[in-house]
C-alpha positions as CSV (number, residue, x, y, z in Angstrom):
1,M,10.9,-8.6,-25.3
2,R,12.4,-11.1,-22.9
3,R,12.5,-9.7,-19.4
4,R,15.8,-9.8,-17.5
5,R,14.2,-10.0,-14.1
6,N,11.7,-12.1,-12.1
7,A,9.5,-9.7,-10.2
8,K,6.8,-8.1,-12.4
9,I,5.7,-4.5,-12.9
10,I,2.0,-3.3,-12.9
11,A,1.3,0.1,-14.4
12,T,-1.9,1.9,-13.9
13,L,-3.4,3.6,-17.0
14,G,-5.0,7.0,-16.9
15,P,-5.1,10.5,-18.4
16,A,-1.2,10.5,-18.8
17,T,-1.2,7.1,-20.5
18,R,-4.1,6.6,-22.8
19,T,-2.7,6.5,-26.3
20,T,-1.3,3.5,-28.2
21,R,2.2,5.1,-28.2
22,Q,2.1,6.0,-24.5
23,I,1.0,2.5,-23.5
24,E,3.4,0.7,-25.8
25,T,6.2,2.8,-24.3
26,L,5.3,1.6,-20.9
27,H,5.3,-2.0,-22.1
28,R,8.6,-1.7,-23.7
29,R,10.1,-0.1,-20.6
30,G,8.9,-3.0,-18.5
31,A,5.2,-3.0,-17.7
32,D,3.9,-6.6,-17.6
33,V,0.4,-5.9,-16.3
34,F,-1.9,-2.9,-17.0
35,R,-4.3,-1.8,-14.3
36,L,-7.6,-0.1,-15.0
37,N,-9.0,1.8,-12.0
38,F,-12.8,1.7,-12.1
39,S,-12.9,4.7,-9.7
40,H,-12.2,6.8,-12.8
41,G,-13.2,6.8,-16.4
42,S,-16.3,5.7,-18.3
43,H,-16.8,2.2,-19.7
44,D,-16.2,3.5,-23.2
45,E,-12.9,5.0,-22.2
46,L,-11.9,1.8,-20.4
47,K,-12.9,-0.4,-23.4
48,A,-10.7,1.7,-25.6
49,L,-7.7,1.1,-23.3
50,I,-8.4,-2.6,-23.3
51,G,-8.4,-2.6,-27.1
52,I,-5.1,-0.8,-27.2
53,V,-3.5,-3.3,-24.8
54,R,-4.7,-6.2,-26.8
55,K,-3.3,-4.6,-30.0
56,I,0.1,-4.2,-28.4
57,E,-0.1,-7.8,-27.2
58,R,-0.7,-9.0,-30.7
59,Q,2.1,-6.9,-32.2
60,H,4.7,-8.0,-29.6
61,G,3.6,-11.6,-29.3
62,R,3.9,-11.5,-25.5
63,P,0.9,-12.1,-23.1
64,I,-0.1,-9.0,-21.2
65,A,-2.4,-9.1,-18.2
66,I,-5.2,-6.6,-17.6
67,L,-6.1,-6.0,-14.0
68,T,-9.5,-4.3,-13.5
69,D,-9.7,-2.7,-10.0
70,L,-13.3,-2.3,-8.6
71,Q,-13.9,0.8,-6.6
72,G,-15.8,-0.8,-3.6
73,P,-17.9,1.0,-1.1
74,K,-16.9,4.6,-0.4
75,L,-17.9,6.2,2.9
76,R,-18.1,10.0,2.7
77,I,-19.4,12.8,4.8
78,G,-21.9,15.4,3.4
79,T,-21.4,19.1,2.8
80,F,-20.7,22.1,4.9
81,G,-22.2,25.6,4.7
82,G,-19.5,27.5,2.9
83,G,-17.8,24.3,1.7
84,Q,-15.7,23.6,4.8
85,A,-15.4,23.8,8.6
86,T,-12.7,23.8,11.2
87,L,-12.9,21.0,13.9
88,R,-11.0,21.9,17.0
89,T,-9.1,19.3,19.1
90,G,-11.0,18.5,22.3
91,E,-14.4,19.8,21.2
92,K,-17.5,17.7,20.6
93,F,-18.6,16.9,17.0
94,R,-21.7,15.1,15.9
95,L,-22.2,12.8,12.9
96,D,-25.8,12.2,11.8
97,M,-28.1,11.3,9.0
98,S,-29.5,14.8,8.5
99,R,-29.1,16.3,5.1
100,A,-28.6,19.8,6.5
101,A,-25.3,21.5,5.7
102,G,-22.7,21.0,8.4
103,D,-20.6,23.3,10.5
104,G,-17.9,23.1,13.2
105,R,-20.3,21.2,15.4
106,R,-21.8,18.5,13.1
107,V,-22.0,17.1,9.6
108,S,-24.0,14.5,7.7
109,L,-22.8,10.9,7.5
110,P,-25.3,9.2,5.2
111,H,-24.3,5.6,6.0
112,K,-26.6,3.9,8.6
113,E,-24.4,0.9,8.6
114,V,-21.7,2.9,10.3
115,F,-23.9,4.0,13.2
116,A,-25.1,0.4,13.6
117,A,-21.5,-0.8,14.1
118,L,-19.9,2.0,16.1
119,E,-19.3,1.6,19.8
120,P,-17.9,4.0,22.5
121,K,-14.1,4.5,22.1
122,H,-14.1,3.5,18.5
123,H,-12.3,5.9,16.2
124,V,-13.7,7.6,13.1
125,L,-11.0,9.0,10.6
126,L,-11.9,11.7,8.2
127,D,-9.9,12.9,5.1
128,D,-7.4,10.0,5.0
129,G,-6.9,10.3,8.8
130,R,-6.0,14.0,8.9
131,V,-9.0,14.5,11.3
132,R,-9.6,11.9,14.0
133,L,-12.7,11.5,16.2
134,R,-13.4,9.2,19.1
135,V,-16.9,8.0,19.7
136,E,-18.5,8.8,23.1
137,H,-22.1,7.9,22.4
138,R,-24.1,6.7,19.5
139,G,-27.7,6.2,18.6
140,R,-29.5,4.5,15.7
141,D,-28.8,7.4,13.3
142,Y,-26.1,9.5,15.0
143,A,-22.8,9.4,16.9
144,E,-21.5,12.0,19.4
145,T,-17.8,12.2,19.2
146,R,-14.8,14.0,20.6
147,V,-12.2,15.5,18.3
148,V,-8.9,13.9,18.9
149,T,-7.0,15.5,16.1
150,G,-8.6,18.6,14.6
151,G,-8.2,20.4,11.3
152,V,-10.0,21.9,8.4
153,L,-12.6,19.5,6.8
154,S,-14.2,20.1,3.4
155,D,-17.2,18.6,1.6
156,H,-17.5,14.9,0.8
157,K,-14.2,13.8,2.4
158,G,-13.7,10.1,3.0
159,V,-14.5,8.2,6.2
160,N,-12.6,5.3,7.7
161,V,-13.7,3.3,10.7
162,P,-10.7,1.1,11.6
163,D,-12.1,-0.4,14.8
164,T,-15.3,-1.5,13.2
165,V,-16.6,-4.3,10.9
166,L,-19.4,-2.9,8.9
167,A,-22.5,-4.9,7.8
168,M,-21.8,-3.8,4.2
169,K,-21.2,-6.0,1.1
170,A,-17.9,-5.5,-0.6
171,L,-19.7,-5.1,-3.9
172,T,-21.9,-2.0,-4.6
173,A,-24.4,-1.7,-7.5
174,K,-21.7,0.2,-9.4
175,D,-19.2,-2.6,-8.7
176,R,-21.6,-5.1,-10.1
177,R,-22.0,-3.1,-13.3
178,D,-18.3,-2.7,-13.6
179,L,-17.7,-6.4,-13.0
180,R,-20.0,-7.4,-15.8
181,F,-18.2,-5.0,-18.1
182,A,-14.8,-6.3,-17.0
183,L,-15.7,-9.9,-17.6
184,D,-17.5,-9.2,-20.9
185,N,-14.4,-7.4,-22.1
186,G,-11.8,-10.0,-21.2
187,A,-10.3,-8.8,-17.9
188,D,-7.6,-11.3,-16.7
189,W,-7.7,-10.2,-13.1
190,V,-10.4,-8.4,-11.0
191,G,-9.3,-6.6,-7.8
192,L,-11.9,-6.7,-5.0
193,S,-11.8,-3.8,-2.6
194,F,-13.2,-3.3,0.9
195,I,-12.6,-6.9,2.0
196,Q,-13.5,-7.3,5.7
197,R,-13.8,-11.0,6.0
198,A,-13.2,-14.2,4.1
199,Q,-16.9,-14.5,3.3
200,D,-16.6,-11.4,1.0
201,V,-14.1,-13.3,-1.2
202,A,-16.2,-16.4,-1.2
203,E,-19.3,-14.5,-2.4
204,F,-17.3,-12.8,-5.0
205,R,-15.9,-16.1,-6.3
206,K,-19.4,-17.4,-6.8
207,I,-20.2,-14.4,-9.0
208,V,-17.0,-14.5,-11.1
209,K,-17.2,-18.2,-11.7
210,G,-13.6,-18.6,-12.9
211,R,-13.9,-16.1,-15.7
212,A,-11.1,-14.0,-14.3
213,G,-8.5,-14.3,-11.5
214,I,-9.6,-12.8,-8.2
215,M,-7.2,-10.4,-6.6
216,A,-8.0,-9.7,-2.9
217,K,-7.0,-6.2,-2.0
218,L,-6.1,-6.1,1.7
219,E,-6.8,-2.6,2.9
220,K,-9.0,-3.2,6.0
221,P,-7.4,-4.2,9.4
222,S,-10.2,-6.6,10.0
223,A,-9.2,-8.7,7.0
224,M,-5.9,-9.6,8.8
225,D,-8.0,-11.6,11.4
226,E,-8.9,-14.0,8.6
227,L,-5.8,-13.7,6.4
228,D,-5.3,-17.5,5.9
229,E,-8.8,-18.0,4.8
230,I,-8.7,-14.9,2.5
231,V,-5.5,-16.0,0.8
232,A,-6.9,-19.6,0.4
233,L,-10.0,-18.2,-1.4
234,S,-8.1,-15.8,-3.6
235,D,-6.1,-16.3,-6.8
236,A,-3.7,-13.4,-5.9
237,V,-3.5,-10.8,-3.1
238,M,-2.6,-7.1,-3.2
239,V,-1.1,-5.3,-0.2
240,A,-3.1,-2.0,-0.6
241,R,-1.0,0.1,1.7
242,G,-2.9,3.4,1.1
243,D,-6.0,2.5,3.1
244,L,-4.0,0.2,5.4
245,G,-1.8,3.2,6.3
246,V,-4.9,5.2,7.2
247,E,-6.6,2.6,9.2
248,M,-3.7,1.3,11.2
249,P,-0.6,3.0,12.7
250,P,2.1,3.7,10.1
251,E,4.6,1.7,12.0
252,A,2.4,-1.4,11.7
253,V,2.2,-1.3,7.9
254,P,5.8,-2.7,7.1
255,T,5.3,-5.7,9.4
256,V,1.8,-6.4,8.0
257,Q,3.2,-6.2,4.5
258,K,5.8,-8.8,5.3
259,Q,3.2,-11.0,7.0
260,I,0.9,-10.9,3.9
261,I,3.8,-11.7,1.6
262,R,4.9,-14.6,3.8
263,H,1.4,-16.1,3.8
264,C,1.0,-15.8,0.1
265,R,4.5,-17.3,-0.5
266,E,3.5,-20.3,1.6
267,A,0.2,-20.7,-0.3
268,G,1.8,-20.2,-3.7
269,K,-0.4,-17.3,-4.5
270,P,1.0,-14.2,-6.4
271,V,1.2,-11.2,-4.1
272,V,1.4,-7.5,-5.2
273,V,2.8,-4.6,-3.2
274,A,1.0,-1.4,-4.1
275,T,0.6,2.3,-3.4
276,Q,3.0,5.2,-3.2
277,M,6.0,3.2,-4.3
278,L,7.6,6.0,-6.4
279,E,5.1,8.7,-5.4
280,S,7.5,11.6,-5.9
281,M,7.9,10.6,-9.6
282,I,4.4,12.0,-10.2
283,R,6.1,15.3,-10.5
284,S,9.9,14.6,-10.3
285,P,12.0,12.7,-12.9
286,A,13.7,10.7,-10.1
287,P,12.5,9.0,-6.9
288,T,13.6,9.7,-3.3
289,R,16.2,7.3,-1.8
290,A,13.5,6.2,0.6
291,E,11.2,5.2,-2.3
292,A,13.9,3.3,-4.0
293,S,14.5,1.4,-0.8
294,D,10.8,0.7,-0.4
295,V,10.6,-0.9,-3.8
296,A,13.8,-2.9,-3.1
297,T,12.4,-4.1,0.2
298,A,9.3,-5.5,-1.5
299,I,11.6,-7.4,-3.9
300,Y,13.8,-8.7,-1.1
301,D,10.7,-9.9,0.7
302,G,9.6,-12.0,-2.3
303,A,6.7,-10.0,-3.8
304,D,5.6,-11.3,-7.2
305,A,4.9,-7.8,-8.5
306,V,5.1,-4.1,-7.5
307,M,2.6,-1.6,-8.7
308,L,2.7,2.0,-10.0
309,S,-0.6,4.0,-9.5
310,A,-0.7,7.7,-9.9
311,E,2.9,7.6,-11.1
312,T,1.8,6.3,-14.5
313,A,-1.9,7.2,-14.5
314,V,-1.4,11.0,-14.1
315,G,2.3,11.5,-13.5
316,A,4.5,13.7,-15.7
317,H,7.2,11.0,-15.9
318,A,5.3,7.8,-16.5
319,P,7.9,6.0,-18.7
320,A,10.7,7.1,-16.4
321,A,8.8,5.6,-13.4
322,V,8.5,2.2,-15.1
323,T,12.2,2.4,-16.1
324,M,13.2,3.2,-12.5
325,M,11.1,0.3,-11.2
326,E,12.8,-2.0,-13.7
327,R,16.3,-0.8,-12.7
328,I,15.6,-1.3,-9.0
329,I,14.3,-4.8,-9.4
330,R,17.2,-5.8,-11.6
331,R,19.7,-4.3,-9.1
332,V,18.2,-6.2,-6.2
333,E,17.9,-9.5,-8.1
334,G,21.5,-9.2,-9.1
335,D,22.6,-8.8,-5.5
336,P,24.2,-12.1,-4.1
337,H,22.4,-11.3,-0.8
338,Y,19.1,-11.4,-2.6
339,R,19.7,-15.0,-3.7
340,S,20.8,-16.0,-0.2
341,I,17.6,-14.6,1.2
342,T,15.6,-16.4,-1.4
343,E,17.3,-19.7,-0.7
344,A,16.8,-19.2,3.1
345,S,13.1,-18.4,2.7
346,R,12.2,-21.1,0.1
347,E,9.0,-22.9,0.9
348,E,8.9,-26.6,1.7
349,A,7.0,-28.9,-0.5
350,L,3.3,-29.1,0.5
351,G,3.3,-32.9,0.9
352,N,1.6,-33.9,-2.3
353,D,2.9,-35.5,-5.5
354,A,2.6,-32.4,-7.7
355,D,4.4,-30.2,-5.2
356,A,7.1,-32.8,-4.7
357,I,7.8,-33.1,-8.5
358,T,8.0,-29.3,-8.7
359,A,10.4,-29.0,-5.8
360,A,12.5,-31.7,-7.3
361,A,12.6,-29.8,-10.6
362,R,14.2,-26.8,-9.0
363,T,16.8,-29.0,-7.2
364,V,17.6,-30.9,-10.4
365,A,17.9,-27.7,-12.5
366,H,20.3,-26.3,-10.0
367,T,22.3,-29.4,-9.7
368,I,22.9,-30.0,-13.4
369,S,23.1,-26.2,-14.2
370,A,20.1,-26.4,-16.5
371,A,19.4,-23.5,-18.8
372,A,15.7,-23.3,-17.8
373,I,12.8,-25.0,-16.3
374,L,9.9,-25.6,-18.8
375,T,6.4,-26.2,-17.5
376,Y,3.4,-27.2,-19.6
377,T,0.1,-26.2,-18.0
378,T,-3.6,-25.7,-18.9
379,S,-4.9,-24.0,-15.7
380,G,-1.6,-22.5,-14.6
381,S,-1.2,-24.5,-11.4
382,T,1.9,-26.4,-12.6
383,T,3.7,-23.1,-13.3
384,L,2.6,-21.4,-10.1
385,R,4.0,-24.4,-8.2
386,A,7.3,-23.9,-10.0
387,A,7.3,-20.1,-9.3
388,R,6.6,-20.8,-5.6
389,Q,10.0,-22.6,-5.4
390,R,11.8,-19.4,-6.7
391,P,14.2,-21.3,-9.0
392,D,17.5,-19.8,-9.9
393,V,17.1,-20.5,-13.6
394,P,14.5,-19.0,-16.1
395,L,11.0,-20.4,-15.7
396,I,9.2,-20.8,-19.1
397,C,5.5,-21.7,-19.2
398,L,3.9,-23.3,-22.3
399,T,0.1,-23.3,-22.5
400,G,-2.5,-23.7,-25.1
401,N,-4.8,-21.4,-23.1
402,R,-4.2,-17.7,-23.9
403,N,-6.2,-16.6,-20.7
404,T,-3.9,-18.7,-18.6
405,A,-0.8,-17.1,-20.2
406,R,-2.1,-13.7,-19.5
407,R,-2.9,-14.4,-15.9
408,L,0.6,-15.8,-15.4
409,A,2.1,-12.5,-16.6
410,L,1.6,-11.5,-12.9
411,A,3.6,-14.4,-11.4
412,W,7.2,-14.2,-10.3
413,G,9.7,-15.3,-12.9
414,V,7.2,-16.7,-15.4
415,H,7.8,-16.2,-19.1
416,A,4.6,-17.5,-20.7
417,V,4.3,-18.6,-24.3
418,V,1.0,-19.6,-26.0
419,T,1.3,-22.8,-28.1
420,G,-1.1,-25.2,-29.7
421,D,-2.3,-28.3,-28.1
422,V,0.1,-31.3,-28.0
423,R,-0.8,-35.0,-28.2
424,S,2.0,-36.6,-26.3
425,F,4.6,-35.8,-23.6
426,D,7.5,-36.3,-26.1
427,E,5.9,-33.8,-28.5
428,M,5.5,-31.3,-25.7
429,V,9.1,-31.7,-24.7
430,R,10.4,-31.1,-28.2
431,R,8.1,-28.2,-28.8
432,A,9.0,-26.6,-25.4
433,A,12.7,-26.9,-26.2
434,R,12.2,-25.3,-29.6
435,L,10.2,-22.4,-28.2
436,A,12.7,-21.9,-25.4
437,S,15.5,-21.7,-27.9
438,S,13.6,-19.3,-30.2
439,E,12.9,-17.1,-27.2
440,G,16.6,-16.9,-26.4
441,F,16.6,-18.8,-23.2
442,V,18.3,-22.0,-24.3
443,H,21.1,-22.9,-26.8
444,K,21.9,-26.1,-28.6
445,G,23.6,-28.6,-26.3
446,Q,22.2,-27.2,-23.1
447,K,19.9,-29.1,-20.7
448,V,16.4,-28.1,-19.6
449,V,14.2,-29.6,-16.9
450,V,10.6,-30.2,-18.0
451,T,7.5,-30.7,-15.8
452,A,3.9,-31.4,-16.8
453,G,0.8,-33.1,-15.7
454,V,-0.2,-36.3,-17.7
455,P,-2.8,-36.8,-19.0
456,F,-2.8,-33.2,-20.3
457,G,-5.6,-30.9,-19.3
458,T,-6.0,-32.3,-15.8
459,P,-5.7,-29.3,-13.4
460,G,-3.1,-29.7,-10.7
461,A,-1.8,-33.1,-11.9
462,T,1.9,-32.3,-12.1
463,N,3.4,-35.8,-12.2
464,V,6.2,-35.9,-14.7
465,L,9.8,-34.6,-14.6
466,R,12.3,-35.0,-17.5
467,I,15.8,-33.8,-18.3
468,Y,16.2,-33.0,-21.9
469,T,19.2,-31.9,-23.9
470,V,18.5,-29.4,-26.6
């Protein structure tokens, strides 16, 4: 089950992938992390999926991460008489709190927080931006708008307000119930939606209390104003391009994606690129050339992982989508140009002892043509530092903490192995070498570079580097 690539693959589970056989096939094809979308499915259904993933993990002896994705607040309009209405460009349209059925002149928007935040010239986007309104005047419980882009609008379509920061919490009552369920059932990562400011992540961290890794989903333009703070408070970040693509101009999304990846690389935080990566494979057995290029671009930019959503959740070709993702990643990582880009964009050491040791490990491994870099970690920080350096040899993590091993399944290049506690550095080195050999990374007579923090169990205390001949 050794992966022959560094970037990881996240596969979303759903109606098309809910049996043991289907999920195991995705794992064999290359899925390292399984995502559970709490916008769909009951807790009983999601619990069954978690049980299947853990069963497959035990059978294959390889840590698998589970990402639970909270829905977040959903802004939606009310209903229309007859189920839909046509909004005509240039005409006036009213949004209000009335529960009466709407028509071509008005509709209900039962979210008082929106009216409190809207200002003249702000835009309101309906149905994923297919209909666009511009605010001309607003009151306490209504807004008079002008239709900028008209179209047919049906009941309960979504609402986006890209120019506005809403006085809404990122967690709804449903999210809190889902979060309790996720933490009680061993989720490794929890995705937080609707982040508008760094404070949203800080409040979420107080609730989670280290029981799972926090993945900040960046889908609101306002979050970009506090990007450094959000990255610092998160354990990982997702570039959620679906909502970003609605709330900002399409031409801005690629540059924002690169900006987010760069910030995460600098901070040493795993970063995921998500949404519509192989969208056509929901129905087609092969992607478009543009989609293949999109996945390749994320890998060239240095993303830790790329994610499949509907492609594996409801798609007709879920295993083929994972296989295609695997093939694209391996083709990119085998390109000499990829290595030159990686070398040119490598992050400088952060100026502390632990980071200096890790940077030195990469240099030493390259200089002596080591077979692998071995890291021993409890919290995962030693291994994440090593992954930040993007070494050109395999990166093997040994940890006595199964939860740490599972979380690291998301990180670039990390092959995590769960091992028992060790009592000394020498014992750790010998055990690491044996495990690396049994996993097929190292052969007798080859050299490995080993890093760890001594005394063991001290988070962030990477302070030892050793060269060892197997």
